[in-house]
C-alpha positions, 0 to 999 in steps of 0.5 A: 800673285793670285796663286800665292793668295789662294794658297795663303787662303787655303792654308788659313782655312780651318773647318769648325770643330762642330762641322768636323764632328758632324761629318765624322759621326756619319762615317763608317767605323772602318773609315773612322779607325783609319782617321785616328792616325790622321791627327791626335785630336781626331784620335781623341774625339773618335775615342770619346764617349759622347762622340761614340754615342753620337755616332751610333745615333747618326750612322749606326742606327741607319746601317743595318747589319746581320751576322750569320753563324754557320755549322760547317766544319770550320765554324765561322760568323759572317757579316752581311749588310743591308743597303741604306737606299735599298734592301739589297743584301750585300754579302761580307767579303771577309770572315769576321770571326772563327768560333773554332778559334774561340771555343775549339770543338764546341760550336758556340752560340750567338747570345745577343747584340746591344749597341754594336756589341755581340755576346758569344757563348761556347755552349748552348743550353745543356752543360754538365760542367758549368765551369767549362762555359766560355763567354766573350763580348765582341765588336765586329766593327772594330774587330775587338774582343774580350773574354769574361772571367769564368762564371763558376757554377754551384754544386750540381750533385748526383740527383740532377737530371737536366742542367739547363742554362740560359744567357741574356745580354743587354745594356743598362741605360741608367748606369751606362753599362752592359750586363750578361745574365746566366740562369741555371735550371737544375731539374732534380729527381725530386723536382725543381729546386731554386734558380741559380742566377748570376749577373756579370757587369762589364764595368767591374768585370765580375760576376755576382750570384743570386738565388731565388725560389723556383717561380713555377716556370721553366724556360724554352731552349730555343736558339736566338729567341731571347729578344732584348727590348725595354731594358730586359732580355726575354725567353719563352717559358712554360708554366710548371703545372698541369696547364703548361701554358706558355708565357714570356720570362723577362730579366730586367737588367737595371733592377736585376729582377724577373718579370713574367709576361702573359702571351696573347690570348690565343690557342697557339700559346696555350697548352704545350707538352714540351719545353722545346718551342720551335714555331714561336720566337721573340723579337722586337718591332719598332721598340715593341716586344713582339712574337712571330708564330707559325700557323698551326696547320703547317702552311706558309702563314705567319702571325706577328703579335705586338705588345703596344704597352709593355707588360700589359697582357691586354695590349697584345695585338695581331699586327700582321698576318702574312702569307710566305710563298715557301712551305713552313717546313722549308722555312726559317724566320731569321730576323726582322728589320724596319728599313726605310719605312718598310716592314721586312722579315729576313727569311731562309729557304732551308732547301735552296739555302737562299736568303730573302726579304719579304715585305709585309706591306706589299706581300712581295719578295724584295731580294734573294741572296744565295748562301754559297758557302753554307753547307747546313741551312739551320743557321743562327742569325742576329741583327747588329749595328755598327758602333765604336764601343770599346771593351776593357782589356780587348784584343784583336780578333784573329781572322 
């Protein structure tokens, strides 16, 4: 009798919907994809836009993931996770994406990440036939991907010396949409012509072309150095005049306009003889636009500059000056995270192929991880979060 009563009580007990939503919003994407098969109401909930946003806020922002692309013969992107309770680097057990499957013999490039979506490109910087450029948007968590329509370039002409292109990817909160921007810089034998700018919008799945007078600056072709913050992607640039002073060029996704931002008033950002910059890169520190620069003397010193008020040159401050126990010529700064209140740099020792965290506050190495299958240490890395964001016309990726 008591057993029947208990069974009846259990069968009649229903978990309130709000509690179900709260529990599910704290689950990893892989589990949620499986849960979609449990019942139709859960499937509808997990695909709902408001739940996807809630999940990013509850789970995605607390789960640190970074993607590492290698240049080996097989060319793949591998995922690593950062433990929530510790800073342990956990290597992904699966190869998530073969860039050879996407782009053939082109090595490909990671352009950027926003809300768990990652933008991939078939080429980097120089492309003499712009119509050959392939761009994909990929969600590593759901293993879904879509290819963007071809972005047709203008008439290059016979006087072109250096056809450079630059890509940026980001989210527009005002219209709840994602955009890709492609900037073509054509250096003619007679000088610098107007910029050719094309902007792709995800919701319309289409490109539009913009032409603007040459602004008097060029962009630096540096892998993984177009940090996205304050609704804009950023590149390092140089003024095309005798000063050759470095600046930051931003493209605002909402307004679709360019903004030139002055770098800190420090000698390392002054005259540059080349557009290629390898000792400075753009990143984000607690939602602030930031720069990480190597010491001029080639030792193991790094400076981290933070712009406290976006767009205001006088608000630059040197937030950290750190010493890393690896000589600069052997070290590659890959990405920085703020995990559990600790300011951390992810660094790669090119000689030993070991990844490690460097805690800026304690000046200590927190964790080391050997890249067993990576033959070439000059890799590309990007931070990412787990998310359920879907893509129109998406297909499953080939593993």
